C-alpha atoms as one frame of an Amber mdcrd trajectory, in Angstrom:
protein
 231.437  92.929 143.257 228.746  91.060 145.778 228.306  94.274 147.839 227.603
  96.430 145.166 224.949  94.342 143.079 221.801  96.436 143.913 223.850  99.540
 143.187 224.557  98.104 139.715 220.983  97.376 139.194 220.264 100.710 140.254
 222.074 102.639 137.379 220.823 100.218 134.996 224.204  98.406 134.726 224.182
  94.391 133.872 227.676  93.232 134.828 228.989  89.648 133.601 232.224  88.710
 134.774 235.607  87.013 133.216 237.412  83.971 135.649 240.684  83.326 134.188
 242.163  80.605 135.422 241.888  76.563 135.560 238.650  76.930 137.320 236.376
  79.611 138.240 237.106  79.831 142.019 235.474  78.580 145.132 233.643  82.425
 145.159 232.381  81.788 141.856 228.923  80.117 143.403 228.426  83.459 145.653
 228.481  85.986 143.003 226.310  83.448 140.743 223.772  83.648 143.676 223.879
  87.224 143.597 222.919  87.338 139.802 226.259  87.890 138.079 226.935  85.591
 134.962 230.464  84.326 134.734 232.463  82.968 132.041 236.033  81.307 132.158
 238.789  81.345 130.333 242.054  79.695 130.444 245.018  81.638 131.788 247.384
  80.567 128.429 247.963  83.197 126.548 246.566  81.798 123.065 243.225  80.070
 124.726 242.738  83.565 126.676 243.480  86.073 123.786 241.211  83.863 121.090
 238.631  82.993 123.857 238.013  86.499 124.853 237.906  87.441 120.944 235.187
  84.884 120.824 233.461  85.956 123.788 233.014  89.538 122.978 231.580  88.480
 119.427 229.231  86.168 121.258 228.279  88.411 124.290 228.904  92.201 122.260
 229.112  94.091 125.709 228.796  97.852 125.933 231.884  98.767 127.987 235.025
  95.720 128.571 236.045  96.867 132.098 240.028  95.198 132.438 241.355  94.672
 135.928 244.325  92.181 135.342 247.914  93.596 134.257 248.615  90.162 132.480
 247.806  90.780 128.922 245.767  93.699 129.662 247.427  95.749 126.302 245.982
  92.663 124.189 242.656  92.726 125.765 241.781  96.275 125.143 243.524  95.851
 122.198 240.896  93.353 121.077 238.019  95.381 122.384 238.550  98.725 120.978
 239.600  96.739 117.344 235.612  95.290 117.868 234.253  98.951 119.008 234.010
  98.078 122.586 234.541 100.680 124.944 237.353  99.791 127.729 237.821 100.835
 130.915 241.623  99.640 132.903 241.821  99.591 136.367 245.017  99.524 138.004
 244.972  98.011 141.567 248.676  98.000 142.313 252.056 100.258 142.311 253.566
  98.311 139.633 256.985  99.115 140.278 258.453  97.792 136.685 261.912  98.539
 135.359 264.229  98.251 132.628 262.611  96.501 129.028 259.365  96.001 131.327
 259.242  99.743 132.246 259.611 100.719 128.697 256.878  98.044 127.363 254.414
  99.327 129.876 254.930 103.062 129.020 254.751 102.392 125.324 251.236 100.113
 125.627 249.751 102.649 128.376 250.095 105.359 125.209 249.047 103.274 123.107
 245.881 102.234 124.631 245.407 105.846 125.471 244.926 107.229 121.836 242.988
 104.038 121.551 240.391 105.742 123.622 241.056 103.535 126.745 240.618 105.258
 129.838 242.852 104.433 133.144 241.690 104.299 136.663 243.526 103.798 140.148
 242.100 102.276 143.006 244.475 105.104 145.067 246.282 108.076 144.988 249.597
 106.258 145.214 248.666 103.769 142.370 247.916 107.044 140.600 250.886 109.061
 141.303 253.174 105.625 140.053 251.470 105.519 136.839 252.231 108.861 136.055
 255.845 108.669 137.330 256.576 105.371 135.830 254.631 105.638 132.555 253.539
 108.688 131.995 250.202 107.706 132.781 247.143 109.725 133.723 244.615 108.230
 135.699 242.008 109.301 137.351 241.174 107.590 141.087 238.386 106.181 142.274
 238.429 104.454 145.455 238.092 100.604 145.770 235.034  99.885 148.295 234.007
  97.598 150.921 230.922  95.352 152.418 229.731  98.104 154.949 226.933  96.024
 156.183 229.514  92.767 156.445 231.943  94.900 158.291 230.283  96.917 161.057
 231.060  98.049 164.950 229.806  95.613 166.771 228.003  95.461 170.282 229.312
  94.909 172.861 228.050  91.373 173.331 229.392  90.849 169.979 232.898  92.166
 171.057 232.989  89.764 173.752 231.607  86.859 172.161 234.224  87.098 169.387
 237.295  87.589 172.415 236.225  84.294 173.802 235.869  82.274 171.079 239.468
  82.912 170.629 240.077  82.374 174.306 241.125  85.890 174.880 241.098  87.628
 178.654 240.451  91.015 179.540 243.577  91.602 180.107 244.488  90.830 176.797
 245.223  93.617 174.179 244.727  91.646 170.928 246.661  93.252 167.540 245.210
  91.574 164.356 246.904  91.401 160.494 244.627  89.990 157.420 246.223  88.500
 154.414 248.150  86.016 153.425 252.118  85.846 154.099 253.616  87.104 150.629
 256.861  88.772 151.386 255.586  92.338 150.569 253.013  91.993 153.574 256.080
  92.274 156.263 254.292  90.184 158.747 257.926  89.286 160.000 258.133  92.873
 161.320 255.063  92.263 163.915 256.848  89.145 164.987 260.280  90.947 165.418
 258.027  93.686 167.444 256.299  91.277 169.544 259.798  90.317 170.596 260.911
  93.645 171.963 260.912  94.734 175.121 258.756  98.374 174.440 255.728  95.978
 173.075 253.913  95.254 176.722 253.677  91.677 177.529 250.147  91.164 177.159
 249.641  92.027 173.773 248.270  88.801 171.661 248.931  88.955 167.937 246.146
  87.133 165.428 247.547  86.404 162.419 244.843  85.296 159.995 245.544  84.641
 156.551 247.147  81.881 154.147 250.645  80.782 156.226 251.427  78.161 153.740
 252.612  80.117 150.722 255.738  83.162 150.445 256.909  83.747 153.897 254.813
  81.696 155.703 256.777  78.816 157.106 259.822  81.535 158.058 257.000  83.367
 159.973 256.245  80.353 161.902 259.993  79.441 162.571 260.412  83.273 163.880
 257.797  83.158 166.141 259.135  79.907 167.229 262.910  81.070 167.678 261.450
  84.291 169.748 259.885  82.319 171.932 256.256  83.621 171.012 254.157  80.675
 170.229 251.774  81.180 173.151 251.328  85.055 172.193 250.900  84.629 168.455
 247.810  82.617 167.075 248.321  81.674 163.236 244.684  81.474 162.478 245.098
  80.666 158.596 242.245  81.598 155.719 239.141  82.299 157.652 235.769  82.885
 156.390 234.863  84.665 159.863 236.906  87.797 159.313 234.361  90.310 160.765
 234.399  88.283 163.878 237.554  88.102 163.998 238.099  91.774 163.971 235.795
  92.271 166.036 237.713  90.451 168.845 240.730  93.019 167.890 241.962  96.180
 170.092 244.077  97.005 166.875 244.765  96.426 163.030 248.473  96.400 161.951
 249.378  96.436 158.331 252.998  96.735 157.840 253.371  96.162 153.966 256.136
  97.514 151.998 253.407  98.863 149.340 249.875  98.377 148.416 247.663  99.334
 145.872 244.501 100.332 148.321 244.897  98.075 151.727 240.555  96.532 151.314
 241.735  94.611 154.979 242.700  97.763 156.550 239.605  99.325 155.405 237.019
  96.422 156.480 238.998  97.275 159.824 238.032 100.684 159.795 234.290 100.343
 159.018 234.329  98.016 162.056 235.466 101.209 164.387 238.902  99.331 164.658
 242.383 101.635 165.454 244.794 101.007 162.882 248.612 101.042 162.624 249.657
 100.955 159.337 253.300 101.467 157.709 254.161 104.696 156.070 254.391 103.315
 152.543 252.600 103.546 148.830 249.244 102.629 149.275 248.635 103.245 153.392
 249.839 106.545 153.437 246.587 107.202 151.611 244.498 106.429 154.182 246.673
 108.470 156.770 246.016 111.566 154.179 241.881 111.061 155.046 242.597 111.237
 158.548 245.096 111.987 161.027 243.839 109.666 163.670 245.114 106.607 161.342
 248.725 106.131 162.762 251.534 105.651 160.384 255.069 104.038 161.533 257.981
 103.334 159.678 258.195  99.837 158.602 260.262  98.278 161.313 260.111  96.351
 164.233 261.274  99.062 166.724 258.880 101.590 165.011 255.800  99.221 165.065
 256.767  98.389 169.015 256.454 101.807 170.199 253.487 102.774 168.008 251.549
  99.764 169.529 252.585 100.848 173.328 251.263 104.170 172.372 248.211 103.351
 170.891 247.791 100.740 173.690 248.228 103.446 176.607 246.181 106.201 174.870
 243.249 103.654 173.551 241.713 101.323 176.286 239.991  98.368 175.122 236.405
 100.549 176.384 237.205 103.550 174.052 235.923 103.230 170.522 237.403 104.638
 167.890 233.919 106.147 165.924 236.079 108.074 163.615 237.502 105.037 161.664
 233.734 104.145 160.498 232.621 107.868 159.626 235.966 107.212 157.144 234.799
 104.287 155.725 231.208 105.601 154.915 232.402 108.618 154.008 234.864 107.269
 150.988 234.503 103.626 150.446 230.396 103.461 150.088 229.846 101.139 147.131
 227.224 103.449 146.172 229.850 105.919 145.938 232.332 104.018 143.902 229.416
 102.621 141.451 227.945 106.114 140.566 231.852 107.184 139.759 232.283 103.770
 137.155 228.587 104.178 135.708 229.682 107.857 134.875 233.206 106.838 133.145
 231.115 103.807 131.400 229.022 106.180 129.908 231.619 109.148 128.862 233.698
 106.172 127.148 234.542 106.715 123.431 232.119 104.575 121.190 233.342 103.124
 117.830 236.731 101.544 117.239 239.843 103.219 116.988 240.765 106.073 114.571
């Protein structure tokens, strides 16, 4: 939303945001500085639904754009009953099963009949919606801040590496993401321990390692005697500079909706190695230069060694930036959403 602020203005669309939580979040001040008005609703079901209903009556928006999966059906229902246009974006590959899958399938069908338009952030999400919930969602790619995430000059690259104590001989691989189980950071750590991974490979682990599998990842690194080759950098605000210091971006996730962190790496001209899994395959489909590997340690180790051999530090991957500019420009995504907003049916359900 920060990256797209000027594009929304150009489209004549004024956005107000709703934070659902006990606080508005630490990024709220940045959003407010950009001109967004932020409302807060408590996360309990009653507080959320009642507060949302009152907010709709007070603010009377032309379009309600729902991003949360939780309570999405009821938020859409309230919006349509009050005559608001509704767009719902699906952000992940939801592998619901049993009664929950049946419930979501029925809810998606009712929502479509009420005039809700569904959008998927990538082709894997759209395919999953069709297979799992018989839901036809159009694809509008997520976007990234192409100004903030840009290719470094050689001086910026050298400065970023020096700040981390990396030598000219170090081949730095990086992952960006919190330690949730589906991120599979252990695959990278296990790959680092294999003989097929060159010994001068250094792993920069960026993200909150106090959650999910973080403790196990630290123990795994210690047990494999890798503490001198793995840097647990924690949550950082200087991710663009950390990407500038790296030679290769890694993401072995079991699944993604559409991986923003990987797209940000592409925008900095960084080569990427992704797991052969939903969401990640979407990027590989855009260009063969985006490498895929099976989500296991031997495959990642072999791929790292091959990329290191064929892509020396001095050779930037210019195609990566071109892919980001072509597919993930904020102006492209905002224009698509503006079209969807204006084509939405008005009035309540018939």
